[in-house]
C-alpha positions, 0 to 999 in steps of 0.5 A, a space after each residue: 929362177 923357176 926352180 927356186 919357187 917350188 923349193 921355197 914353197 916346199 921349205 915354207 910348208 915344212 917350216 909351217 907344219 913343224 911349227 904346228 907340231 911344236 905344241 904336240 911335242 911338249 910332254 908333261 914331265 910329271 904325268 901320273 905323279 901324285 906328289 907333283 899333282 899335290 904341289 900343283 894344287 898348292 901352286 894353283 891356290 897360291 897363284 890365285 887360279 881359284 878366284 876364277 876356277 874355284 878351289 877345286 878347279 871345278 869352275 866359278 867365273 871361269 870354266 871347270 878345268 876338271 871335265 872333258 867339256 872343253 871347246 878344244 880337246 885339252 892336251 897337256 901341251 895345250 893346257 901348259 901353253 894356256 897357263 903360260 900365254 893366257 887365252 886371247 879374247 878371254 880374261 885368262 891372263 898369262 902366268 908364264 912370267 910368274 911361274 917356272 915351267 916346272 910349276 906350270 907342269 905341276 898345275 897341269 898334273 893337278 888338273 889331270 889328276 882331278 879329271 882322273 878322279 872325276 872319271 873314276 866316280 
């Protein structure tokens, strides 16, 4: 029985460490796709994201989504999950029940494109 405890602890550690990396493994299939960014902007507006984040995602009631001044370092995966699940303790509602994953990825690409444009200026 004493051999089972270290094995169980090792298994639990592996499972927990893998679960933490699942978000990092998500990759935007539209990364660098300018057409997808255009579709993402349309979805951003149609979904009503502009009500909190402004028409160009540069902030209003909600934060600016085009800069690098985030509480957490924004990865594509983190942005995708925030749009999908919302953010607990804030007014950011989940949109995973309203948007398909590929639509969310296009919104992510719109935000990334806006960030690239901002950095170029």
